[in-house]
C-alpha positions in Angstrom: 18.6 -6.5 13.8 22.3 -6.1 12.8 21.6 -2.7 11.2 19.7 -1.5 14.3 22.6 -2.5 16.5 25.1 -0.9 14.2 23.2 2.4 14.1 23.1 2.5 17.9 26.9 2.9 17.9 26.9 5.8 15.5 26.8 9.4 16.5 24.1 11.8 15.2 26.7 13.3 12.8 27.6 9.8 11.5 23.9 8.8 11.1 23.2 12.0 9.1 26.2 11.3 6.9 25.2 7.7 6.3 21.6 8.7 5.6 22.7 11.3 3.1 25.0 8.8 1.3 22.2 6.3 1.0 19.9 8.9 -0.4 22.4 9.8 -3.0 22.7 6.2 -4.1 18.9 5.8 -4.6 18.5 9.3 -6.0 21.0 8.4 -8.8 19.0 5.3 -10.0 15.4 6.2 -9.3 13.8 7.5 -12.6 13.2 11.2 -13.0 9.9 12.4 -14.3 10.2 13.7 -17.9 8.8 17.3 -17.6 7.7 17.2 -21.3 5.7 14.0 -20.7 4.5 14.8 -17.1 4.6 11.1 -16.1 6.7 8.0 -15.3 4.7 5.2 -16.9 7.5 4.1 -19.2 9.8 3.6 -16.2 7.5 1.6 -13.9 9.8 -1.5 -13.8 12.7 0.6 -12.6 10.5 2.5 -10.1 9.2 -0.7 -8.7 12.7 -2.1 -8.3 13.7 0.7 -6.0 10.4 1.4 -4.3 11.1 -0.5 -1.1 14.4 1.4 -0.7 12.6 4.7 -0.9 9.9 3.6 1.6 12.7 2.3 3.9 14.5 5.7 3.7 11.1 7.3 4.6 10.8 5.2 7.7 14.5 5.8 8.6 14.0 9.6 8.3 11.0 9.6 10.6 12.9 7.5 13.2 15.8 9.9 13.1 13.4 12.9 13.5 12.0 11.3 16.6 15.4 10.8 18.0 16.8 14.2 17.2 15.1 17.5 16.2 18.3 18.6 14.6 18.3 15.8 12.0 17.8 17.3 8.5 16.6 16.0 5.2 19.0 16.6 2.3 17.4 18.3 -0.7 18.0 15.1 -2.7 15.8 13.1 -0.3 12.8 15.5 -0.8 13.3 15.4 -4.6 13.6 11.6 -4.6 10.4 11.2 -2.5 8.5 13.6 -5.0 9.6 11.3 -7.8 8.3 8.2 -5.9 5.1 10.0 -5.1 4.4 10.4 -8.8 5.0 6.7 -9.4 2.8 5.7 -6.5 0.0 7.9 -7.9 0.3 6.2 -11.3 0.4 2.7 -9.8 -2.6 3.6 -7.5 -0.7 2.7 -4.3 -2.6 5.3 -2.5 -1.8 4.4 1.1 1.9 4.6 0.5 1.4 7.8 -1.5 -0.4 9.5 1.4 2.3 8.4 3.8 5.1 9.7 1.5 3.3 13.1 1.1 3.0 13.5 4.9 6.6 12.6 5.6 7.9 14.8 2.7 6.1 17.8 4.1 8.0 17.2 7.4 11.2 16.7 5.5 10.8 19.9 3.4 10.4 22.0 6.5 14.0 21.1 7.5 15.4 22.7 4.3 16.6 26.3 4.0 14.0 28.7 2.8 14.1 29.5 -1.0 12.6 28.7 -4.4 13.6 25.0 -4.2 11.7 24.5 -1.0 8.6 26.3 -2.3 8.7 24.2 -5.5 8.9 21.0 -3.5 5.9 22.1 -1.4 4.0 22.8 -4.6 4.8 19.3 -6.0 3.6 17.6 -2.8 0.4 19.6 -2.9 -0.1 18.4 -6.5 0.2 14.8 -5.5 -2.1 15.3 -2.5 -4.7 16.6 -5.1 -4.1 13.5 -7.3 -4.7 11.4 -4.2 -8.0 13.1 -3.3 -9.3 12.8 -6.9 -8.4 9.1 -7.1 -10.4 8.5 -3.9 -13.4 10.2 -5.4 -13.0 13.5 -3.4 -13.0 15.8 -6.4 -13.9 18.9 -4.4 -10.8 18.6 -2.2 -8.7 17.9 -5.3 -10.1 21.1 -6.9 -9.4 23.2 -3.8 -5.8 21.9 -3.6 -5.1 22.4 -7.3 -6.6 26.0 -7.2 -4.3 26.9 -4.3 -1.4 25.3 -6.3 -2.3 27.3 -9.4 -2.2 30.6 -7.5 1.2 29.6 -6.0 2.6 29.0 -9.5 1.2 32.3 -10.7 3.1 34.1 -8.0 6.5 32.6 -8.8 9.1 35.1 -9.9 10.3 32.9 -12.7 7.0 31.8 -14.2 6.9 28.0 -15.0 4.6 27.8 -18.0 4.9 24.0 -18.1 3.7 23.7 -14.4 0.8 26.1 -15.0 -0.1 24.0 -18.1 -0.1 20.7 -16.1 -1.9 22.2 -13.1 -4.6 23.6 -15.4 -4.9 20.1 -17.0 -5.3 18.6 -13.6 -8.0 21.1 -12.7 -9.7 20.1 -15.9 -10.0 16.5 -15.1 -10.9 17.1 -11.5 -13.8 19.3 -12.6 -14.7 16.4 -15.0 -14.8 14.0 -12.1 -16.9 16.5 -10.1 -19.4 16.5 -13.1 -18.8 20.2 -13.7 -18.0 19.7 -17.4 -18.2 23.3 -18.5 -15.6 24.4 -15.9 -13.6 21.4 -16.9 -13.5 22.5 -20.6 -12.4 26.0 -19.6 -9.5 24.7 -17.6 -8.4 22.4 -20.5 -8.5 25.4 -22.8 -6.3 27.3 -20.2 -3.9 24.3 -20.2 -3.5 24.5 -24.0 -3.0 28.3 -23.7 -0.2 27.8 -21.2 1.4 25.3 -23.5 1.3 27.8 -26.3 2.9 30.4 -24.0 5.6 27.9 -23.1 6.7 27.0 -26.7 6.5 30.7 -27.7 8.8 31.6 -24.8 11.3 29.0 -25.9 11.1 30.1 -29.6 10.0 26.6 -30.6 7.0 25.0 -32.4 5.7 21.9 -30.6 2.3 20.3 -30.6 0.2 20.3 -27.5 0.8 17.1 -25.5 -1.7 14.5 -26.8 -2.8 13.6 -23.2 -4.2 17.1 -22.8 -6.1 16.7 -26.1 -7.3 13.3 -25.0 -8.6 14.7 -21.7 -10.3 17.5 -23.5 -12.0 15.1 -25.8 -13.3 13.1 -22.8 -14.8 16.3 -21.4 -16.5 17.1 -24.7 -18.2 13.7 -24.7 -19.8 14.6 -21.4 -20.9 17.9 -22.9 -22.4 16.0 -25.8 -20.0 17.7 -28.3 -19.3 14.4 -30.0 -18.0 16.0 -33.2 -15.5 18.1 -31.3 -14.4 15.0 -29.2 -13.8 12.9 -32.3 -11.7 15.7 -33.8 -9.5 15.9 -30.7 -9.1 12.1 -30.6 -8.3 11.9 -34.3 -5.3 14.2 -33.5 -4.2 12.7 -30.1 -4.6 9.0 -30.6 -2.3 8.8 -33.7 0.3 10.9 -31.8 0.2 8.5 -28.9 0.3 5.5 -31.2 3.4 6.8 -33.0 5.3 8.0 -29.9 8.8 6.7 -29.5 9.2 4.9 -27.2 5.6 3.6 -27.2 3.8 4.6 -24.0 1.4 1.8 -23.1 -0.4 3.8 -20.5 -1.1 6.8 -22.6 -2.2 4.6 -25.5 -4.9 3.3 -23.1 -6.6 6.5 -24.2 -8.6 4.1 -26.4 -10.8 4.1 -23.3 -12.0 7.6 -24.3 -12.8 6.3 -27.8 -14.8 3.6 -26.2 -16.7 6.1 -24.1 -17.5 8.2 -27.2 -18.7 5.1 -29.2 -20.9 3.9 -26.4 -22.3 7.4 -26.0 -23.3 7.1 -29.7 -24.8 3.6 -29.0 -22.2 2.0 -31.2 -21.8 -0.8 -28.7 -19.7 -3.3 -30.8 -17.2 -0.6 -31.7 -17.1 0.6 -28.1 -16.4 -2.9 -26.8 -13.5 -3.2 -29.3 -12.0 0.1 -28.1 -12.3 -0.8 -24.4 -10.6 -4.1 -25.2 -7.8 -2.3 -27.0 -7.4 0.0 -24.0 -7.1 -2.9 -21.7 -4.6 -4.7 -23.9 -2.5 -1.5 -24.0 -2.6 -1.1 -20.3 -1.6 -4.7 -19.5 1.6 -4.3 -21.5 2.9 -2.3 -18.5 0.7 -3.2 -15.5 1.7 -6.7 -14.5 -0.3 -6.8 -11.3 -3.6 -6.4 -13.2 -5.1 -4.9 -10.0 -5.2 -1.2 -11.1 -8.7 0.3 -11.0 -8.1 1.3 -14.7 -7.9 -2.4 -15.6 -11.0 -3.0 -13.6 -12.7 -0.1 -15.4 -11.8 -1.6 -18.8 -13.3 -5.0 -17.9 -16.4 -3.3 -16.5 -16.9 -1.3 -19.7 -16.4 -4.4 -21.8 -19.0 -6.2 -19.8 -21.4 -3.3 -20.0 -21.0 -3.1 -23.8 -21.6 -6.9 -24.0 -24.8 -6.5 -22.1 -25.8 -3.6 -24.3 -25.5 -6.0 -27.2 -27.4 -8.8 -25.5 -24.3 -11.0 -25.0 -25.3 -11.9 -21.5 -22.7 -14.7 -20.8 -19.8 -12.4 -21.9 -21.2 -9.6 -19.8 -21.3 -11.8 -16.7 -17.8 -13.1 -17.3 -16.2 -9.7 -17.8 -18.1 -8.1 -14.9 -17.1 -11.0 -12.5 -13.5 -10.5 -13.7 -13.7 -6.8 -12.9 -15.1 -7.5 -9.5 -11.8 -9.3 -8.6 -10.1 -6.0 -9.1 -12.6 -3.8 -7.4 -12.9 -6.2 -4.4 -9.2 -5.5 -3.8 -9.9 -1.7 -3.5 -13.4 -1.8 -2.0 -12.4 -0.2 1.3 -11.0 3.0 -0.3 -13.1 2.8 -3.6 -16.5 1.5 -2.6 -18.3 3.0 -5.5 -16.3 1.2 -8.2 -17.1 -2.1 -6.5 -20.8 -1.1 -6.1 -21.0 -0.3 -9.8 -19.8 -3.7 -10.7 -22.2 -5.4 -8.4 -25.0 -3.3 -9.9 -24.1 -4.2 -13.5 -23.7 -7.9 -12.6 -27.2 -7.9 -11.1 -28.5 -6.4 -14.3 -26.8 -9.1 -16.4 -28.0 -11.9 -14.1 -31.6 -10.7 -14.5 -31.3 -11.5 -18.2 -29.6 -14.9 -17.5 -31.6 -18.1 -18.0 -30.2 -20.0 -15.0 -32.7 -20.7 -12.2 -30.7 -19.2 -9.4 -29.6 -16.1 -11.2 -32.5 -13.9 -10.2 -32.0 -14.6 -6.5 -28.3 -13.7 -6.8 -29.2 -10.6 -8.8 -31.4 -9.3 -6.0 -28.7 -9.9 -3.4 -26.1 -8.1 -5.5 -28.4 -5.1 -6.0 -28.8 -4.8 -2.3 -25.1 -5.1 -1.7 -24.4 -2.5 -4.4 -26.7 0.0 -2.7 -24.9 -0.6 0.6 -21.5 0.2 -0.9 -22.9 3.2 -2.8 -24.3 4.7 0.5 -20.9 4.4 2.1 -19.8 7.2 -0.2 -23.2 9.0 -0.5 -25.5 8.3 2.5 -28.1 10.6 1.2 -28.4 8.9 -2.2 -32.0 8.0 -3.1 -32.0 6.5 -6.6 -29.6 3.5 -6.9 -31.2 1.8 -9.9 -29.2 3.4 -12.8 -25.6 3.2 -14.1 -25.4 7.0 -13.8 -26.0 6.9 -10.0 -22.7 5.1 -9.7 -20.8 6.6 -12.6 -21.2 10.2 -11.3 -19.1 9.3 -8.2 -16.2 7.6 -10.0 -12.9 9.2 -11.0 -13.1 10.2 -14.6 -10.1 8.1 -15.9 -12.0 4.8 -15.3 -15.6 6.1 -15.3 
């Protein structure tokens, strides 16, 4: 209330100056994405510390824009919001991510035309694609990333690193869309752009391990299990030996679990999914991220594969606590859990388990049809898996 009253006594010029000064303060302390890593996972604590300040600046900017069409966003504000967008994507705070992208598009339009403005627009488009893929809309994500790829190709000073990362993003979006052959082509293109980058710099650097890990996952779905294992044998040790240790990237053990389960090595797969979850929880203190829910789901599924019914029920119920939190925006993840729990309960010896299993199966079909009203077969794990983002499929 005091702040509102104080602002009412300021002129437009004074409010613009105060806004710019506040932006500078937050800009200087909010972590900057490491271009070589392409992510912010190792800075989550700091990002979260300043998140509310960025969201408040976003609201202040929109209030000022409503009061005066001549109010302008400083370049630092747009760059700060892009950094925060990346963090919100990683943390799966999708509602705030969508809001920030929308506001940043308005803010960018107040900047002078030039390469910096174009680069910011491209970054926002990339995060909009991330958002679409996380919500299971792979086709929209592919369209946005393809448009972004063409924009990057037309830039006068070609950014090999951005073309590398955009190609990687297209690879995993095609993976989510179940077009695994196209996915593999884009991952190869990503590695080609990385090679062009290091050559242009006269250096010799290995391809980032997360690109190899993503490629390995794609190979599993193409049934190239030997190729997938070779990629993982290179990337996982690199992730394990990284300094500082990146807990989120090391959660790539999830891909090893997927490979082992595909080969029906259920005990080994369970161990890898458990290791992936343990790595993830070193950084995700909320435990509500869909990836954590995906790990518990997979652990439960592997337990059921081995006939460990009680463990399967426990882990799947634990996963439901996560997917329940996201079920409005991610109904298929929740449906998959309900379906798997119904399968486990059908093998349980308790008298009331079969009745609960039938109710859960019906509920699972209801949630699945929210995403795919035309779906016919709802009685297999694949019916649900095919609609889930690839990172926690």
